[in-house]
C-alpha positions in Angstrom: 137.8 109.9 118.5 136.0 110.3 115.3 136.8 106.8 114.4 135.3 105.2 117.9 132.1 107.4 116.9 131.7 106.7 113.4 132.0 102.7 115.1 129.2 103.2 117.5 126.8 105.1 115.1 127.1 102.1 112.6 126.7 99.8 115.7 123.2 101.6 116.5 122.2 101.7 112.3 123.4 98.0 112.2 119.9 96.0 112.6 119.7 92.4 112.9 120.3 90.3 109.9 117.2 88.2 109.5 116.2 85.3 107.2 113.0 85.5 105.3 110.8 82.8 107.5 107.1 81.7 108.0 106.2 84.6 109.9 102.5 83.0 110.4 103.5 80.3 111.8 102.0 79.7 115.2 99.5 82.8 114.6 96.0 82.6 116.0 93.3 81.5 113.9 89.5 82.6 114.3 86.8 81.6 112.2 83.7 84.2 111.4 80.9 83.1 110.1 77.8 80.5 109.6 79.4 78.6 106.7 82.0 76.6 108.7 81.9 73.0 108.6 79.3 72.7 106.0 80.0 70.2 103.1 77.1 71.0 101.4 76.0 67.9 98.9 79.5 66.5 99.5 77.9 64.9 103.3 80.0 64.8 106.6 83.3 65.9 106.2 85.9 65.6 109.1 87.4 69.2 110.1 90.6 70.3 110.9 91.2 72.8 114.4 91.8 76.2 113.1 95.1 76.2 114.1 96.3 73.6 111.8 96.1 76.6 109.5 99.1 78.1 110.8 101.2 74.6 111.9 103.1 74.6 108.8 102.4 70.8 107.7 100.9 70.9 104.2 98.4 67.5 103.4 99.3 65.5 100.6 98.1 67.4 97.3 94.6 66.3 96.5 93.5 65.3 100.2 89.8 65.8 99.7 88.6 69.3 100.2 86.4 68.3 103.4 88.9 66.2 105.2 91.5 67.4 107.8 91.1 71.0 106.5 89.0 74.1 108.1 86.6 74.0 105.4 83.0 76.1 104.7 80.4 76.9 102.4 78.6 79.4 101.1 78.8 83.3 99.6 81.9 84.9 98.5 83.2 87.1 101.1 80.4 85.0 103.7 82.5 83.7 106.3 86.2 84.0 106.7 89.4 83.3 108.7 91.4 85.7 110.8 95.1 84.7 111.0 96.6 87.2 113.9 100.9 87.0 113.7 102.3 87.0 116.5 104.6 90.0 115.9 104.1 92.8 113.0 106.0 91.5 110.1 107.1 92.8 106.3 105.5 90.1 104.0 106.6 89.6 100.6 105.4 86.1 99.8 102.1 84.9 100.6 101.6 80.7 100.2 98.2 78.4 100.3 97.1 75.3 100.7 93.3 75.0 99.7 90.3 73.4 97.4 91.7 73.9 93.9 89.0 74.7 92.0 88.2 78.2 93.9 89.8 81.4 94.1 90.6 82.8 97.7 90.8 86.7 98.4 93.5 87.7 100.9 93.3 90.4 102.8 96.4 91.9 105.2 95.7 94.4 108.5 98.3 96.6 108.6 100.0 98.4 112.1 97.1 101.3 112.2 94.6 98.2 112.1 93.1 99.2 108.9 92.0 96.5 105.8 93.4 96.3 102.8 93.0 94.1 99.9 96.4 92.2 98.7 95.9 89.1 96.8 93.8 86.8 94.9 95.5 83.4 95.3 94.3 80.2 93.1 96.1 76.9 93.7 96.9 75.0 91.3 94.1 73.2 89.3 93.9 69.5 89.5 91.7 67.8 92.5 91.1 68.6 95.6 93.7 70.7 98.2 96.4 71.8 96.2 98.9 75.0 97.0 99.5 78.1 95.5 102.0 81.5 95.4 101.9 85.0 95.1 105.0 87.1 95.6 103.8 90.3 96.6 105.6 93.4 94.2 106.1 95.7 97.1 106.3 94.1 100.6 103.8 94.9 103.4 103.8 95.4 107.3 101.3 93.2 108.1 99.9 92.2 111.8 97.0 89.8 110.2 95.8 88.1 107.2 92.3 87.4 106.2 91.4 84.9 103.7 87.6 84.2 102.3 86.2 83.2 99.0 86.3 85.1 96.3 84.4 85.4 92.5 85.6 83.9 89.1 85.9 80.3 89.8 84.8 77.8 91.9 81.9 75.7 93.7 81.1 77.7 97.0 82.5 74.6 98.7 86.0 76.7 99.9 89.0 74.8 102.3 92.2 75.9 103.6 95.1 73.7 105.2 97.9 75.8 105.3 98.6 79.5 104.6 102.1 81.1 105.1 103.5 84.5 105.0 107.3 84.5 103.5 109.2 88.2 105.8 110.7 88.9 108.4 110.0 90.3 111.9 109.9 94.1 112.3 111.9 94.0 115.7 111.3 95.9 118.3 113.8 97.6 120.2 114.3 96.6 124.1 114.0 99.6 126.4 117.8 98.3 127.6 118.7 99.4 123.8 118.1 102.5 124.2 119.3 103.1 127.4 122.8 101.7 125.9 122.5 103.6 123.5 121.9 106.7 125.4 124.2 106.2 127.9 126.9 105.6 124.6 126.2 109.1 123.0 126.1 110.6 126.6 129.7 109.3 127.2 130.6 110.0 123.4 129.6 113.7 124.4 131.0 114.0 127.9 134.9 112.8 126.5 134.8 115.1 123.3 133.8 117.9 125.8 136.6 117.1 128.2 138.9 116.9 124.9 137.9 120.1 123.9 138.4 122.1 127.5 141.9 120.5 127.1 142.7 122.4 124.3 
């Protein structure tokens, strides 16, 4: 009986083994601010759909910053992209493809709907669009991310073509799981009590 109880307890406590993945894939993207689709002195650009930021597709390195991207011109923090995850996740790494000569402030929203500063990302310096990556010291439980321009370098012409949050989805147990666990524990208790009465 003890072995059965231990086995059931282990099964109840065991989580599913989930591999790290891009939890931002397919997340909703909203734009806030008036600077979007403004190329400044660069003339007209070719805007991409906001949803392209979470489609998992990188542009070729050194693509011009305002061609096929979500781009904007303006002061630091005046405009932002918000990426809402499909499900809360533990995130330990961020990847971005963005205009190379600027810095990007990344914030995350926790499960209590509070925003926190997380990182300032710097794509590799080259020309046009390039990639950057940040590994977090401590993983964060996030429901959304916000990207805006950050001070430190650049020309106030910002662009993002891809954002990825690498981590694992926080599983939400199904109600049936709790019912089965409760029934199993109840059966264990009933069996133990029955054996105790026989003794």
